[in-house]
C-alpha positions in Angstrom: 149.4 48.3 27.0 147.4 50.3 29.6 144.3 50.5 27.5 144.5 46.6 27.1 144.7 46.0 30.9 142.1 48.6 31.4 139.8 47.0 29.1 140.4 43.4 30.4 139.8 44.6 34.0 136.7 46.4 33.0 135.2 43.4 31.2 136.1 41.2 34.3 134.1 43.4 36.6 131.4 44.7 34.4 128.0 42.9 34.7 127.0 40.4 32.0 124.0 40.6 29.9 122.5 37.9 32.1 123.2 39.6 35.5 120.8 39.0 38.3 118.2 42.0 38.4 118.5 42.2 42.2 122.1 42.5 42.2 121.8 45.2 39.4 119.5 47.0 41.7 121.9 46.6 44.5 124.8 48.1 42.4 122.5 50.9 41.1 121.8 51.9 44.8 125.5 51.7 45.6 126.4 53.9 42.5 123.7 56.6 43.0 122.8 56.7 46.7 125.6 55.3 49.0 127.6 58.3 48.4 125.3 60.3 50.6 126.0 58.1 53.7 129.6 59.6 54.6 128.0 63.0 54.0 125.2 62.3 56.6 127.8 60.8 59.0 130.0 64.0 58.8 127.0 66.2 59.4 126.0 64.2 62.4 129.6 64.4 63.7 129.6 68.1 63.2 126.5 68.7 65.5 127.3 65.9 68.0 130.9 65.8 68.2 132.4 69.6 68.2 136.0 68.1 68.5 135.6 66.5 65.0 134.8 69.9 63.3 138.5 70.3 62.4 138.4 67.1 60.6 135.4 68.0 58.7 136.9 71.4 57.6 139.9 69.5 56.4 137.7 67.0 54.4 135.8 70.1 53.0 139.2 71.6 51.8 140.5 68.3 50.4 137.1 67.9 48.4 137.5 71.3 46.9 141.0 70.9 45.8 140.4 67.3 44.4 137.2 68.4 42.5 138.9 71.5 41.2 141.8 69.2 39.9 139.1 66.9 38.5 137.4 69.7 36.7 140.6 70.7 34.9 141.5 67.3 33.9 138.0 66.6 32.7 138.1 69.7 30.5 141.6 69.2 29.2 141.5 65.5 28.4 138.4 63.7 26.9 138.2 60.0 27.9 135.1 58.2 26.5 133.0 56.0 28.9 132.9 52.2 28.3 129.3 52.5 26.9 130.2 55.2 24.6 132.7 52.9 22.9 130.1 50.1 23.2 132.3 48.0 25.4 130.6 45.8 28.0 127.2 46.4 29.2 125.7 49.5 30.5 122.9 49.4 33.1 122.9 53.0 34.4 121.8 56.0 32.2 124.7 58.5 32.0 125.9 61.4 29.8 128.6 60.7 27.4 131.0 63.1 29.0 134.6 62.4 29.8 135.0 59.7 32.3 138.6 60.3 33.6 138.6 60.7 36.7 135.6 59.4 38.4 134.0 62.2 40.3 132.4 59.6 42.6 135.8 58.1 43.3 137.5 61.5 43.8 134.6 62.4 46.2 134.7 59.4 48.5 138.3 59.0 48.1 138.9 62.6 49.4 136.7 61.8 52.5 138.5 58.5 53.2 142.1 60.0 52.7 141.4 63.1 54.7 140.3 61.0 57.8 143.1 58.5 57.2 146.0 61.0 56.8 144.9 63.3 59.6 143.1 60.9 62.4 143.9 57.4 61.6 144.6 56.7 65.3 141.3 58.3 66.3 138.7 57.4 63.9 139.5 53.8 63.0 135.8 52.8 62.9 135.1 55.8 60.6 137.8 54.9 58.2 136.7 51.3 58.0 133.1 52.4 57.3 134.2 55.1 54.6 136.6 52.5 53.0 133.9 49.9 52.7 131.5 52.4 51.2 134.2 53.5 48.8 134.8 50.0 47.6 131.1 49.5 46.9 130.7 52.8 45.2 133.7 52.3 42.9 132.9 48.6 42.1 129.4 49.5 41.1 130.4 52.4 38.8 132.5 49.7 36.9 129.9 46.9 37.3 127.2 49.1 35.8 129.4 50.1 33.0 129.9 53.8 33.8 133.6 54.0 34.4 136.9 52.2 33.5 139.0 50.9 36.4 141.7 53.5 35.5 139.1 56.3 36.0 138.7 55.0 39.6 142.4 54.6 40.3 143.1 58.2 39.0 140.3 59.4 41.0 141.9 58.0 44.3 145.4 59.2 43.3 143.9 62.8 42.9 142.1 62.4 46.4 145.1 61.1 48.0 147.3 64.0 46.8 144.7 66.5 47.7 144.4 65.2 51.2 148.2 65.2 51.5 148.6 68.7 50.3 145.8 69.9 52.7 147.5 68.3 55.6 150.7 70.0 54.8 149.0 73.3 54.4 147.2 73.0 57.6 150.5 72.1 59.5 152.0 75.3 58.1 149.2 77.6 58.9 147.8 75.9 61.9 150.6 74.1 63.9 148.9 73.7 67.1 145.9 72.1 65.9 147.7 69.9 63.0 147.6 66.7 65.0 144.4 66.8 66.8 
């Protein structure tokens, strides 16, 4: 059942063989390069807004935990990519390694959830920016034939859980700075 839903959703989002070249190029830009924008924003915040350094440390801790979980899952369970099963169209070269969970979704999700869970009242514009970037990145990975929708969803679940765990650990060890 999940496989059928995942495949149908993938085929609904995946680019057709007759897709516009300019739209394909836009999707390739989103899939490969848009992931750097949140990193640049966080680096700028680190140097220009010293009060946001706690947030950036929490983002980094969430990223470490989420990517560690991703590493373990990818090495314990192999999930072939859509193009490896010759389903849909593939417009982006990629290795035939395990696709579950999407590392791009985990990465951008960890950033989004860290900000959301810790500073939703303070950084609303940042949350909106990062959420928009997350949607474009994740859509493009499916559109170009690299990931299944379930890869993206699992990536966000891992990121959300990691951000929640980091927030709880932070509160336990640094009670005074937990709500800054």
